[in-house]
PDB file of the backbone (N, CA, C, O) and the ligand in Angstrom, with CONECT records:
HET     CU  A 101       1
ATOM      1  N   UNK A   1      25.221 -36.227   7.773  1.00  0.00           N
ATOM      2  CA  UNK A   1      26.725 -36.323   7.377  1.00  0.00           C
ATOM      3  C   UNK A   1      26.937 -37.618   6.571  1.00  0.00           C
ATOM      4  O   UNK A   1      26.489 -38.659   7.052  1.00  0.00           O
ATOM      5  N   UNK A   2      27.546 -37.646   5.452  1.00  0.00           N
ATOM      6  CA  UNK A   2      27.801 -38.852   4.585  1.00  0.00           C
ATOM      7  C   UNK A   2      29.124 -38.833   4.260  1.00  0.00           C
ATOM      8  O   UNK A   2      29.741 -37.800   4.003  1.00  0.00           O
ATOM      9  N   UNK A   3      29.667 -40.120   4.261  1.00  0.00           N
ATOM     10  CA  UNK A   3      31.099 -40.584   3.974  1.00  0.00           C
ATOM     11  C   UNK A   3      30.879 -41.490   2.528  1.00  0.00           C
ATOM     12  O   UNK A   3      30.108 -42.449   2.502  1.00  0.00           O
ATOM     13  N   UNK A   4      31.509 -41.135   1.573  1.00  0.00           N
ATOM     14  CA  UNK A   4      31.716 -41.733   0.459  1.00  0.00           C
ATOM     15  C   UNK A   4      32.991 -42.069  -0.240  1.00  0.00           C
ATOM     16  O   UNK A   4      33.779 -41.167  -0.524  1.00  0.00           O
ATOM     17  N   UNK A   5      33.235 -43.296  -0.528  1.00  0.00           N
ATOM     18  CA  UNK A   5      34.534 -43.673  -1.311  1.00  0.00           C
ATOM     19  C   UNK A   5      34.413 -43.782  -2.646  1.00  0.00           C
ATOM     20  O   UNK A   5      33.567 -44.576  -3.058  1.00  0.00           O
ATOM     21  N   UNK A   6      35.116 -43.119  -3.493  1.00  0.00           N
ATOM     22  CA  UNK A   6      34.939 -43.181  -4.962  1.00  0.00           C
ATOM     23  C   UNK A   6      36.268 -43.554  -5.571  1.00  0.00           C
ATOM     24  O   UNK A   6      37.291 -43.082  -5.076  1.00  0.00           O
ATOM     25  N   UNK A   7      36.333 -44.437  -6.698  1.00  0.00           N
ATOM     26  CA  UNK A   7      37.733 -44.960  -7.458  1.00  0.00           C
ATOM     27  C   UNK A   7      37.871 -43.938  -8.452  1.00  0.00           C
ATOM     28  O   UNK A   7      36.888 -43.569  -9.095  1.00  0.00           O
ATOM     29  N   UNK A   8      39.063 -43.428  -8.640  1.00  0.00           N
ATOM     30  CA  UNK A   8      39.730 -42.608  -9.609  1.00  0.00           C
ATOM     31  C   UNK A   8      40.731 -43.021 -10.335  1.00  0.00           C
ATOM     32  O   UNK A   8      41.735 -43.396  -9.729  1.00  0.00           O
ATOM     33  N   UNK A   9      40.718 -43.058 -11.784  1.00  0.00           N
ATOM     34  CA  UNK A   9      41.664 -43.355 -12.385  1.00  0.00           C
ATOM     35  C   UNK A   9      42.609 -42.037 -12.916  1.00  0.00           C
ATOM     36  O   UNK A   9      42.152 -40.927 -13.191  1.00  0.00           O
ATOM     37  N   UNK A  10      43.931 -42.411 -12.986  1.00  0.00           N
ATOM     38  CA  UNK A  10      44.743 -41.430 -13.634  1.00  0.00           C
ATOM     39  C   UNK A  10      45.515 -40.531 -12.705  1.00  0.00           C
ATOM     40  O   UNK A  10      46.189 -39.626 -13.197  1.00  0.00           O
ATOM     41  N   UNK A  11      45.471 -40.705 -11.392  1.00  0.00           N
ATOM     42  CA  UNK A  11      46.005 -40.158 -10.243  1.00  0.00           C
ATOM     43  C   UNK A  11      47.470 -40.493 -10.102  1.00  0.00           C
ATOM     44  O   UNK A  11      47.685 -41.689  -9.904  1.00  0.00           O
ATOM     45  N   UNK A  12      48.750 -39.534 -10.172  1.00  0.00           N
ATOM     46  CA  UNK A  12      49.884 -40.491 -10.155  1.00  0.00           C
ATOM     47  C   UNK A  12      50.768 -39.662  -9.160  1.00  0.00           C
ATOM     48  O   UNK A  12      51.882 -40.126  -8.916  1.00  0.00           O
ATOM     49  N   UNK A  13      50.445 -38.642  -8.637  1.00  0.00           N
ATOM     50  CA  UNK A  13      51.436 -37.881  -7.804  1.00  0.00           C
ATOM     51  C   UNK A  13      50.631 -36.800  -6.692  1.00  0.00           C
ATOM     52  O   UNK A  13      49.410 -36.793  -6.539  1.00  0.00           O
ATOM     53  N   UNK A  14      51.359 -36.121  -6.139  1.00  0.00           N
ATOM     54  CA  UNK A  14      50.657 -35.248  -5.145  1.00  0.00           C
ATOM     55  C   UNK A  14      49.977 -34.216  -5.949  1.00  0.00           C
ATOM     56  O   UNK A  14      48.836 -33.886  -5.626  1.00  0.00           O
ATOM     57  N   UNK A  15      50.631 -33.601  -7.093  1.00  0.00           N
ATOM     58  CA  UNK A  15      49.953 -32.696  -7.797  1.00  0.00           C
ATOM     59  C   UNK A  15      48.330 -33.139  -8.049  1.00  0.00           C
ATOM     60  O   UNK A  15      47.350 -32.427  -7.830  1.00  0.00           O
ATOM     61  N   UNK A  16      48.339 -34.441  -8.543  1.00  0.00           N
ATOM     62  CA  UNK A  16      47.047 -35.074  -8.758  1.00  0.00           C
ATOM     63  C   UNK A  16      46.231 -34.893  -7.652  1.00  0.00           C
ATOM     64  O   UNK A  16      45.109 -34.403  -7.787  1.00  0.00           O
ATOM     65  N   UNK A  17      46.709 -35.267  -6.463  1.00  0.00           N
ATOM     66  CA  UNK A  17      46.100 -35.178  -5.017  1.00  0.00           C
ATOM     67  C   UNK A  17      45.523 -33.702  -4.822  1.00  0.00           C
ATOM     68  O   UNK A  17      44.379 -33.412  -4.473  1.00  0.00           O
ATOM     69  N   UNK A  18      46.508 -32.887  -5.107  1.00  0.00           N
ATOM     70  CA  UNK A  18      46.084 -31.392  -4.812  1.00  0.00           C
ATOM     71  C   UNK A  18      44.763 -30.964  -5.856  1.00  0.00           C
ATOM     72  O   UNK A  18      43.857 -30.233  -5.458  1.00  0.00           O
ATOM     73  N   UNK A  19      44.800 -31.474  -7.092  1.00  0.00           N
ATOM     74  CA  UNK A  19      44.114 -31.016  -8.042  1.00  0.00           C
ATOM     75  C   UNK A  19      42.549 -31.714  -7.829  1.00  0.00           C
ATOM     76  O   UNK A  19      41.528 -31.045  -7.988  1.00  0.00           O
ATOM     77  N   UNK A  20      42.537 -32.836  -7.531  1.00  0.00           N
ATOM     78  CA  UNK A  20      41.237 -33.575  -7.098  1.00  0.00           C
ATOM     79  C   UNK A  20      40.684 -32.930  -5.751  1.00  0.00           C
ATOM     80  O   UNK A  20      39.538 -32.510  -5.592  1.00  0.00           O
ATOM     81  N   UNK A  21      41.596 -32.930  -4.915  1.00  0.00           N
ATOM     82  CA  UNK A  21      41.127 -32.310  -3.570  1.00  0.00           C
ATOM     83  C   UNK A  21      40.721 -30.896  -3.842  1.00  0.00           C
ATOM     84  O   UNK A  21      39.730 -30.582  -3.183  1.00  0.00           O
ATOM     85  N   UNK A  22      41.125 -30.069  -4.514  1.00  0.00           N
ATOM     86  CA  UNK A  22      40.532 -28.749  -4.852  1.00  0.00           C
ATOM     87  C   UNK A  22      39.377 -28.635  -5.347  1.00  0.00           C
ATOM     88  O   UNK A  22      38.567 -27.791  -4.963  1.00  0.00           O
ATOM     89  N   UNK A  23      39.102 -29.730  -6.539  1.00  0.00           N
ATOM     90  CA  UNK A  23      37.997 -29.650  -7.277  1.00  0.00           C
ATOM     91  C   UNK A  23      36.750 -30.172  -6.598  1.00  0.00           C
ATOM     92  O   UNK A  23      35.620 -29.697  -6.709  1.00  0.00           O
ATOM     93  N   UNK A  24      37.126 -31.241  -5.863  1.00  0.00           N
ATOM     94  CA  UNK A  24      35.901 -32.000  -4.907  1.00  0.00           C
ATOM     95  C   UNK A  24      35.587 -31.146  -3.765  1.00  0.00           C
ATOM     96  O   UNK A  24      34.422 -31.158  -3.366  1.00  0.00           O
ATOM     97  N   UNK A  25      36.422 -30.426  -3.193  1.00  0.00           N
ATOM     98  CA  UNK A  25      36.096 -29.346  -2.076  1.00  0.00           C
ATOM     99  C   UNK A  25      35.265 -28.371  -2.265  1.00  0.00           C
ATOM    100  O   UNK A  25      34.643 -27.767  -1.392  1.00  0.00           O
ATOM    101  N   UNK A  26      35.229 -28.131  -3.872  1.00  0.00           N
ATOM    102  CA  UNK A  26      34.223 -27.246  -4.246  1.00  0.00           C
ATOM    103  C   UNK A  26      32.650 -27.507  -4.424  1.00  0.00           C
ATOM    104  O   UNK A  26      31.797 -26.699  -4.791  1.00  0.00           O
ATOM    105  N   UNK A  27      32.500 -28.835  -4.071  1.00  0.00           N
ATOM    106  CA  UNK A  27      31.210 -29.390  -4.378  1.00  0.00           C
ATOM    107  C   UNK A  27      30.181 -28.740  -3.032  1.00  0.00           C
ATOM    108  O   UNK A  27      30.666 -28.580  -1.912  1.00  0.00           O
ATOM    109  N   UNK A  28      28.905 -28.449  -3.304  1.00  0.00           N
ATOM    110  CA  UNK A  28      28.343 -28.062  -2.150  1.00  0.00           C
ATOM    111  C   UNK A  28      27.925 -29.157  -1.130  1.00  0.00           C
ATOM    112  O   UNK A  28      27.399 -30.235  -1.404  1.00  0.00           O
ATOM    113  N   UNK A  29      28.272 -28.658   0.148  1.00  0.00           N
ATOM    114  CA  UNK A  29      28.522 -29.533   1.189  1.00  0.00           C
ATOM    115  C   UNK A  29      29.406 -30.434   1.638  1.00  0.00           C
ATOM    116  O   UNK A  29      29.216 -31.255   2.536  1.00  0.00           O
ATOM    117  N   UNK A  30      30.602 -30.231   0.854  1.00  0.00           N
ATOM    118  CA  UNK A  30      31.725 -31.063   1.321  1.00  0.00           C
ATOM    119  C   UNK A  30      32.366 -30.633   2.393  1.00  0.00           C
ATOM    120  O   UNK A  30      32.385 -29.405   2.470  1.00  0.00           O
ATOM    121  N   UNK A  31      32.957 -31.258   3.343  1.00  0.00           N
ATOM    122  CA  UNK A  31      33.523 -30.988   4.447  1.00  0.00           C
ATOM    123  C   UNK A  31      34.931 -31.370   4.552  1.00  0.00           C
ATOM    124  O   UNK A  31      35.834 -30.730   5.091  1.00  0.00           O
ATOM    125  N   UNK A  32      34.996 -32.555   3.934  1.00  0.00           N
ATOM    126  CA  UNK A  32      36.472 -33.080   4.011  1.00  0.00           C
ATOM    127  C   UNK A  32      36.626 -34.299   2.881  1.00  0.00           C
ATOM    128  O   UNK A  32      35.837 -35.203   2.605  1.00  0.00           O
ATOM    129  N   UNK A  33      37.922 -33.988   2.338  1.00  0.00           N
ATOM    130  CA  UNK A  33      38.189 -34.860   1.053  1.00  0.00           C
ATOM    131  C   UNK A  33      39.683 -35.495   1.274  1.00  0.00           C
ATOM    132  O   UNK A  33      40.714 -34.822   1.305  1.00  0.00           O
ATOM    133  N   UNK A  34      39.615 -36.770   1.406  1.00  0.00           N
ATOM    134  CA  UNK A  34      40.760 -37.689   1.661  1.00  0.00           C
ATOM    135  C   UNK A  34      41.312 -38.384   0.440  1.00  0.00           C
ATOM    136  O   UNK A  34      40.637 -39.307  -0.016  1.00  0.00           O
ATOM    137  N   UNK A  35      42.372 -38.088  -0.113  1.00  0.00           N
ATOM    138  CA  UNK A  35      42.716 -38.856  -1.444  1.00  0.00           C
ATOM    139  C   UNK A  35      43.684 -40.026  -0.871  1.00  0.00           C
ATOM    140  O   UNK A  35      44.602 -39.743  -0.102  1.00  0.00           O
ATOM    141  N   UNK A  36      43.442 -41.276  -1.265  1.00  0.00           N
ATOM    142  CA  UNK A  36      44.644 -42.243  -1.122  1.00  0.00           C
ATOM    143  C   UNK A  36      45.358 -42.447  -2.430  1.00  0.00           C
ATOM    144  O   UNK A  36      44.939 -43.284  -3.229  1.00  0.00           O
ATOM    145  N   UNK A  37      46.303 -41.794  -2.653  1.00  0.00           N
ATOM    146  CA  UNK A  37      47.072 -42.144  -3.854  1.00  0.00           C
ATOM    147  C   UNK A  37      47.397 -43.491  -4.150  1.00  0.00           C
ATOM    148  O   UNK A  37      47.081 -43.886  -5.273  1.00  0.00           O
ATOM    149  N   UNK A  38      47.987 -44.314  -3.345  1.00  0.00           N
ATOM    150  CA  UNK A  38      48.328 -45.613  -3.593  1.00  0.00           C
ATOM    151  C   UNK A  38      47.045 -46.346  -3.959  1.00  0.00           C
ATOM    152  O   UNK A  38      47.191 -47.273  -4.755  1.00  0.00           O
ATOM    153  N   UNK A  39      45.797 -46.093  -3.513  1.00  0.00           N
ATOM    154  CA  UNK A  39      44.657 -46.886  -3.404  1.00  0.00           C
ATOM    155  C   UNK A  39      43.941 -46.553  -4.803  1.00  0.00           C
ATOM    156  O   UNK A  39      43.188 -47.334  -5.386  1.00  0.00           O
ATOM    157  N   UNK A  40      44.319 -45.183  -5.278  1.00  0.00           N
ATOM    158  CA  UNK A  40      43.455 -44.430  -6.160  1.00  0.00           C
ATOM    159  C   UNK A  40      42.009 -44.260  -5.903  1.00  0.00           C
ATOM    160  O   UNK A  40      41.103 -44.416  -6.722  1.00  0.00           O
ATOM    161  N   UNK A  41      41.891 -43.861  -4.444  1.00  0.00           N
ATOM    162  CA  UNK A  41      40.587 -43.797  -4.035  1.00  0.00           C
ATOM    163  C   UNK A  41      40.314 -42.155  -3.530  1.00  0.00           C
ATOM    164  O   UNK A  41      41.251 -41.383  -3.327  1.00  0.00           O
ATOM    165  N   UNK A  42      39.213 -41.862  -3.406  1.00  0.00           N
ATOM    166  CA  UNK A  42      38.876 -40.495  -2.701  1.00  0.00           C
ATOM    167  C   UNK A  42      37.671 -40.578  -2.008  1.00  0.00           C
ATOM    168  O   UNK A  42      36.558 -40.853  -2.458  1.00  0.00           O
ATOM    169  N   UNK A  43      38.063 -40.268  -0.671  1.00  0.00           N
ATOM    170  CA  UNK A  43      36.839 -40.465   0.404  1.00  0.00           C
ATOM    171  C   UNK A  43      36.297 -39.063   0.636  1.00  0.00           C
ATOM    172  O   UNK A  43      37.061 -38.188   1.042  1.00  0.00           O
ATOM    173  N   UNK A  44      35.027 -38.811   0.399  1.00  0.00           N
ATOM    174  CA  UNK A  44      34.386 -37.584   0.452  1.00  0.00           C
ATOM    175  C   UNK A  44      33.457 -37.580   1.764  1.00  0.00           C
ATOM    176  O   UNK A  44      32.599 -38.450   1.911  1.00  0.00           O
ATOM    177  N   UNK A  45      33.678 -36.505   2.765  1.00  0.00           N
ATOM    178  CA  UNK A  45      32.609 -36.323   3.706  1.00  0.00           C
ATOM    179  C   UNK A  45      31.888 -35.206   3.558  1.00  0.00           C
ATOM    180  O   UNK A  45      32.428 -34.100   3.567  1.00  0.00           O
ATOM    181  N   UNK A  46      30.433 -35.395   3.386  1.00  0.00           N
ATOM    182  CA  UNK A  46      29.629 -34.102   3.002  1.00  0.00           C
ATOM    183  C   UNK A  46      28.502 -34.126   3.913  1.00  0.00           C
ATOM    184  O   UNK A  46      28.199 -35.102   4.600  1.00  0.00           O
ATOM    185  N   UNK A  47      27.842 -32.920   3.890  1.00  0.00           N
ATOM    186  CA  UNK A  47      26.491 -32.714   4.678  1.00  0.00           C
ATOM    187  C   UNK A  47      25.405 -33.502   4.106  1.00  0.00           C
ATOM    188  O   UNK A  47      24.552 -33.928   4.884  1.00  0.00           O
ATOM    189  N   UNK A  48      25.292 -33.810   2.614  1.00  0.00           N
ATOM    190  CA  UNK A  48      24.443 -34.658   1.883  1.00  0.00           C
ATOM    191  C   UNK A  48      25.053 -35.564   1.227  1.00  0.00           C
ATOM    192  O   UNK A  48      26.155 -35.116   0.909  1.00  0.00           O
ATOM    193  N   UNK A  49      24.868 -36.910   0.752  1.00  0.00           N
ATOM    194  CA  UNK A  49      25.283 -37.726  -0.001  1.00  0.00           C
ATOM    195  C   UNK A  49      25.479 -37.114  -1.376  1.00  0.00           C
ATOM    196  O   UNK A  49      24.505 -36.628  -1.949  1.00  0.00           O
ATOM    197  N   UNK A  50      26.655 -37.108  -1.927  1.00  0.00           N
ATOM    198  CA  UNK A  50      26.869 -36.602  -3.354  1.00  0.00           C
ATOM    199  C   UNK A  50      26.469 -37.527  -4.491  1.00  0.00           C
ATOM    200  O   UNK A  50      26.637 -38.745  -4.440  1.00  0.00           O
ATOM    201  N   UNK A  51      25.973 -36.930  -5.440  1.00  0.00           N
ATOM    202  CA  UNK A  51      25.509 -37.785  -6.651  1.00  0.00           C
ATOM    203  C   UNK A  51      26.672 -38.284  -7.305  1.00  0.00           C
ATOM    204  O   UNK A  51      27.673 -37.573  -7.214  1.00  0.00           O
ATOM    205  N   UNK A  52      26.772 -39.449  -8.005  1.00  0.00           N
ATOM    206  CA  UNK A  52      27.559 -39.753  -8.737  1.00  0.00           C
ATOM    207  C   UNK A  52      27.892 -38.847  -9.799  1.00  0.00           C
ATOM    208  O   UNK A  52      29.094 -38.656  -9.989  1.00  0.00           O
ATOM    209  N   UNK A  53      26.860 -38.104 -10.707  1.00  0.00           N
ATOM    210  CA  UNK A  53      27.024 -37.390 -11.599  1.00  0.00           C
ATOM    211  C   UNK A  53      27.920 -36.143 -11.188  1.00  0.00           C
ATOM    212  O   UNK A  53      28.860 -35.791 -11.901  1.00  0.00           O
ATOM    213  N   UNK A  54      27.534 -35.388  -9.819  1.00  0.00           N
ATOM    214  CA  UNK A  54      28.404 -34.035  -9.504  1.00  0.00           C
ATOM    215  C   UNK A  54      29.886 -34.574  -9.238  1.00  0.00           C
ATOM    216  O   UNK A  54      30.851 -33.847  -9.477  1.00  0.00           O
ATOM    217  N   UNK A  55      30.029 -35.793  -8.766  1.00  0.00           N
ATOM    218  CA  UNK A  55      31.238 -36.027  -8.279  1.00  0.00           C
ATOM    219  C   UNK A  55      32.252 -36.587  -9.692  1.00  0.00           C
ATOM    220  O   UNK A  55      33.470 -36.425  -9.770  1.00  0.00           O
ATOM    221  N   UNK A  56      31.492 -37.176 -10.588  1.00  0.00           N
ATOM    222  CA  UNK A  56      32.275 -37.422 -11.972  1.00  0.00           C
ATOM    223  C   UNK A  56      32.464 -36.135 -12.505  1.00  0.00           C
ATOM    224  O   UNK A  56      33.560 -36.034 -13.056  1.00  0.00           O
ATOM    225  N   UNK A  57      31.851 -35.226 -12.530  1.00  0.00           N
ATOM    226  CA  UNK A  57      31.925 -33.686 -13.037  1.00  0.00           C
ATOM    227  C   UNK A  57      33.176 -33.218 -12.374  1.00  0.00           C
ATOM    228  O   UNK A  57      34.164 -32.895 -13.034  1.00  0.00           O
ATOM    229  N   UNK A  58      33.139 -33.182 -11.117  1.00  0.00           N
ATOM    230  CA  UNK A  58      34.338 -32.683 -10.450  1.00  0.00           C
ATOM    231  C   UNK A  58      35.714 -33.282 -10.835  1.00  0.00           C
ATOM    232  O   UNK A  58      36.721 -32.630 -11.106  1.00  0.00           O
ATOM    233  N   UNK A  59      35.613 -34.405 -10.817  1.00  0.00           N
ATOM    234  CA  UNK A  59      36.806 -35.467 -11.141  1.00  0.00           C
ATOM    235  C   UNK A  59      37.261 -35.127 -12.496  1.00  0.00           C
ATOM    236  O   UNK A  59      38.441 -34.925 -12.783  1.00  0.00           O
ATOM    237  N   UNK A  60      36.199 -35.068 -13.379  1.00  0.00           N
ATOM    238  CA  UNK A  60      36.536 -34.866 -14.928  1.00  0.00           C
ATOM    239  C   UNK A  60      37.191 -33.300 -14.811  1.00  0.00           C
ATOM    240  O   UNK A  60      38.225 -33.047 -15.430  1.00  0.00           O
ATOM    241  N   UNK A  61      36.655 -32.470 -14.142  1.00  0.00           N
ATOM    242  CA  UNK A  61      37.183 -31.012 -13.965  1.00  0.00           C
ATOM    243  C   UNK A  61      38.827 -31.053 -13.872  1.00  0.00           C
ATOM    244  O   UNK A  61      39.678 -30.504 -14.572  1.00  0.00           O
ATOM    245  N   UNK A  62      38.929 -31.879 -12.788  1.00  0.00           N
ATOM    246  CA  UNK A  62      40.377 -31.873 -12.316  1.00  0.00           C
ATOM    247  C   UNK A  62      41.217 -32.474 -13.486  1.00  0.00           C
ATOM    248  O   UNK A  62      42.415 -32.213 -13.591  1.00  0.00           O
ATOM    249  N   UNK A  63      40.542 -33.305 -14.382  1.00  0.00           N
ATOM    250  CA  UNK A  63      41.401 -34.020 -15.603  1.00  0.00           C
ATOM    251  C   UNK A  63      41.564 -35.402 -15.216  1.00  0.00           C
ATOM    252  O   UNK A  63      42.590 -35.962 -15.601  1.00  0.00           O
ATOM    253  N   UNK A  64      40.714 -36.062 -14.507  1.00  0.00           N
ATOM    254  CA  UNK A  64      40.665 -37.503 -14.179  1.00  0.00           C
ATOM    255  C   UNK A  64      39.657 -38.001 -14.253  1.00  0.00           C
ATOM    256  O   UNK A  64      38.730 -37.199 -14.365  1.00  0.00           O
ATOM    257  N   UNK A  65      39.314 -39.324 -14.238  1.00  0.00           N
ATOM    258  CA  UNK A  65      38.092 -40.056 -14.400  1.00  0.00           C
ATOM    259  C   UNK A  65      37.614 -41.034 -13.194  1.00  0.00           C
ATOM    260  O   UNK A  65      38.359 -41.849 -12.649  1.00  0.00           O
ATOM    261  N   UNK A  66      36.400 -40.843 -12.903  1.00  0.00           N
ATOM    262  CA  UNK A  66      35.785 -41.551 -11.990  1.00  0.00           C
ATOM    263  C   UNK A  66      35.591 -43.026 -12.680  1.00  0.00           C
ATOM    264  O   UNK A  66      35.135 -43.144 -13.817  1.00  0.00           O
ATOM    265  N   UNK A  67      35.969 -44.087 -11.904  1.00  0.00           N
ATOM    266  CA  UNK A  67      35.642 -45.599 -12.060  1.00  0.00           C
ATOM    267  C   UNK A  67      34.158 -45.874 -11.749  1.00  0.00           C
ATOM    268  O   UNK A  67      33.632 -45.738 -10.644  1.00  0.00           O
ATOM    269  N   UNK A  68      33.627 -46.236 -12.758  1.00  0.00           N
ATOM    270  CA  UNK A  68      32.059 -46.596 -12.279  1.00  0.00           C
ATOM    271  C   UNK A  68      32.023 -47.523 -11.295  1.00  0.00           C
ATOM    272  O   UNK A  68      30.944 -47.894 -10.835  1.00  0.00           O
TER     273      UNK A  68
HETATM  274 CU    CU A 101      50.084 -35.908 -10.589  1.00  0.00          CU2+
END
């Protein structure tokens, strides 16, 4: 089990939280997604550590950007 926290730019409301949660939840092995809107962070729990590329693609798909 791995827990990673990513910084995401562009999230501003609950709709953004839902969009990001939905996309990231679709990644293989993901069991929990916790978005902190105030902090602009997304904490992901997954069976295997996620690659930055996979996470960036999911965030991009939702319409936001991963902060390197
Ligand atoms: Cu929003």
